[in-house]
Each structure stands twice: as C-alpha cells, then as structure tokens.
FIMIDO-462537 format. One record per residue: chain; y, z, x of N, C-alpha, C, O in turn; residue in one letter; residue number from 1. Coordinates in steps of 0.02 Angstrom, whole numbers, plus 50000, padded with zeros to 5 digits. Each point is the difference from the previous one (the first is absolute). Layout:
 cadena  n.c2  n.c3  n.c1 ca.c2 ca.c3 ca.c1  c.c2  c.c3  c.c1  o.c2  o.c3  o.c1 residuo num
      A     Y     Z     X     Y     Z     X     Y     Z     X     Y     Z     X       A NUM
...
//
This chain:
 cadena  n.c2  n.c3  n.c1 ca.c2 ca.c3 ca.c1  c.c2  c.c3  c.c1  o.c2  o.c3  o.c1 residuo num
      A 50097 49373 50421 50001 50062 50036 50014 50057 49951 50046 49996 49960       M   1
      A 49912 50057 50042 50009 50056 49953 50064 50040 50014 50025 50003 50056       P   2
      A 49999 50026 49891 50059 50043 50003 49980 50066 50034 49946 50026 49987       L   3
      A 50096 50000 50056 49987 50065 50033 50008 50056 49949 50042 49996 49955       A   4
      A 49918 50057 50053 50001 50056 49953 50069 50032 49997 50022 50021 49946       I   5
      A 50013 49982 50109 50066 50032 49999 50054 49957 49967 50057 50022 49994       D   6
      A 49926 49918 49985 50047 49957 49963 49990 50004 49924 50034 49965 49963       N   7
      A 49920 50077 50014 49989 50009 49928 50061 50037 49971 50026 50046 50031       I   8
      A 49996 49934 49911 50057 50031 49966 49978 50026 49931 49964 49966 49964       R   9
      A 50059 50093 50019 49984 50031 49936 50028 49957 49944 50056 49976 50003       V  10
      A 49903 50015 49944 50020 49962 49942 49981 49926 50003 50009 49964 49951       G  11
      A 49966 50013 50105 49981 49930 50007 49925 49992 49990 49962 50047 50007       R  12
      A 50018 49891 49976 49930 49985 49986 49972 49959 50059 50032 49955 50026       V  13
      A 49906 50062 49993 49968 49968 50058 49930 49977 49981 49967 50029 49956       Y  14
      A 50011 49918 50078 49932 49975 49993 49963 50019 50064 50019 49979 50054       K  15
      A 49927 50060 49939 49960 50021 50056 49932 49966 49996 49965 50006 49950       L  16
      A 50017 49959 50103 49933 49971 50006 49967 50033 50060 50028 50001 50054       I  17
      A 49912 50026 49935 49963 50033 50054 49926 50001 49982 49982 50024 49946       N  18
      A 49976 49951 50098 49928 49997 49989 49982 49967 49933 49955 50023 49966       Y  19
      A 50080 49924 50017 49984 49962 49939 50029 50029 49936 49995 49968 49947       G  20
      A 50035 50091 50055 50030 50030 49941 50074 49980 49997 50035 50001 50050       E  21
      A 49987 49981 49891 50070 49983 49989 50029 50051 49952 49975 50009 49945       I  22
      A 50079 50024 50076 50032 50051 49959 50075 49985 49996 50030 49980 50050       R  23
      A 49998 50031 49892 50072 49997 49991 50023 50072 49993 49979 50035 49954       F  24
      A 50065 49986 50091 50020 50070 50005 50076 50006 49996 50037 49959 50027       L  25
      A 49985 50094 49940 50071 50016 49998 50010 50063 50041 49965 50050 49990       E  26
      A 50083 49949 50056 50015 50058 50041 50039 50050 49957 50055 49985 49976       A  27
      A 49917 50074 50014 50031 50050 49957 50044 50049 50039 50056 50016 49978       M  28
      A 49919 50009 50079 50039 50046 50040 49973 50002 50071 49942 49985 50012       E  29
      A 50101 50034 50034 49980 50007 50070 49975 50071 50009 50035 50048 49983       R  30
      A 49904 49961 50043 49971 50066 50008 49994 50021 50073 49980 50056 50015       T  31
      A 50038 49900 50030 49997 50014 50071 50036 49944 50037 50028 49955 49970       G  32
      A 49971 50050 50096 50036 49949 50038 49972 49930 49988 50038 49953 49990       R  33
      A 49895 50041 50009 49969 49935 49987 49949 50006 49944 49947 49969 50003       E  34
      A 50069 50069 49946 49955 50008 49944 50040 49997 49935 50056 50026 49995       N  35
      A 49915 49942 49955 50033 49992 49936 49951 50014 49943 49940 49987 50006       F  36
      A 50086 50039 49940 49961 50006 49938 50008 49933 49964 50055 49978 49985       K  37
      A 49888 49989 50001 50000 49934 49971 49965 50002 49932 49952 50036 49990       M  38
      A 50074 49925 49963 49970 49994 49933 49967 49932 49995 50032 49948 50009       K  39
      A 49903 50052 49978 49962 49938 49990 50020 49973 49931 49988 50033 49950       D  40
      A 50040 49908 50047 50025 49972 49937 49945 49974 49955 50013 49987 49941       L  41
      A 49926 50005 50084 49944 49979 49958 49966 50059 49967 49984 49997 49940       D  42
      A 50003 50056 50098 49964 50058 49973 50045 50059 49982 49978 50047 49968       T  43
      A 50086 49950 50053 50049 50053 49990 49982 50065 50037 50026 50053 49983       L  44
      A 49930 49943 50066 49983 50058 50041 50050 50005 50058 50032 49951 50019       E  45
      A 49973 50109 50008 50045 50013 50057 49958 50009 50063 49948 50033 49999       Y  46
      A 50075 49937 50055 49968 50006 50065 50054 50013 50052 50059 49987 49988       Y  47
      A 49920 50038 50068 50045 50000 50058 49979 49942 50043 49941 49983 50003       E  48
      A 50106 49986 50030 49985 49940 50041 49949 50017 50054 49960 49957 50019       I  49
      A 50040 50106 50005 49950 50021 50049 49929 49995 49972 49954 49982 50036       D  50
      A 50037 50035 49900 49935 49995 49968 49975 49928 49998 49941 49987 50011       E  51
      A 50104 49968 49975 49981 49929 49994 49983 49969 50067 49963 49951 50003       L  52
      A 50065 50076 50051 49988 49972 50066 49957 50046 50044 49995 49989 50061       L  53
      A 49975 50061 49909 49962 50050 50038 49944 49969 50042 49989 50021 50056       R  54
      A 49977 49929 49918 49942 49971 50034 50020 49941 50043 49957 49962 50023       W  55
      A 50107 50028 49989 50023 49948 50045 50027 49939 49962 50004 49999 49939       G  56
      A 50015 49953 50100 50028 49939 49973 49951 49943 50015 49982 49987 50057       K  57
      A 49996 49980 49889 49952 49945 50008 50034 49937 50026 50061 49997 50008       G  58
      A 49897 49953 50005 50026 49936 50026 50047 49967 49950 50044 49961 50020       K  59
      A 49948 50054 49916 50042 49970 49948 50060 50043 49981 50034 49984 49951       D  60
      A 49980 50070 50086 50055 50046 49983 50066 49963 49994 50019 49961 50044       Y  61
      A 50016 50052 49901 50067 49972 49990 50037 50047 49952 49972 50024 49952       D  62
      A 50091 49987 50061 50043 50040 49958 50066 49963 49993 50035 49990 50049       L  63
      A 49981 49989 49891 50060 49963 49987 50036 50027 49939 49969 50025 49953       D  64
      A 50097 49970 50048 50040 50020 49942 49997 49945 49947 50007 49941 50016       E  65
      A 49982 50079 49922 49994 49951 49945 50067 49991 49966 50023 49943 49990       V  66
      A 50010 50112 49992 50065 49996 49967 50041 50061 50016 50056 50006 49976       R  67
//
C-alpha cells in the first residue's frame, strides 16, 4: 500500500513508482498543505510532488520511504 502524501517528511528519501518510472526522491521542503519540493537523487533536478502526479496515478503507483 502506498504512503499517503501527507505522511511525507522533509529530509527523508522515498521511492516513487508511477507509470513504469522509478524515481528516488528526497523531500527538501514543504511548499503547501499536500505539496513538497522534491530532489531527484538520480538527476539532481528539483520537482514538486504535484508535477510528478499531475497526470494521475497509474496502476503501478507506489510511494514508499527508503531510509
């Protein structure tokens, strides 16, 4: 079962799977009630969680804390 967005904590690392893409993200800061600035640990780019989920959640959607 995926982790709820409101359970994300700043400074922790998460594995996001959605539509076949696997990303390892670090939560950098909270930018809204259910929005976070996330750092992609593979490309070092910054995203907001809303951007990553803008097109919906696929059948393979999963969000888990790694460490």
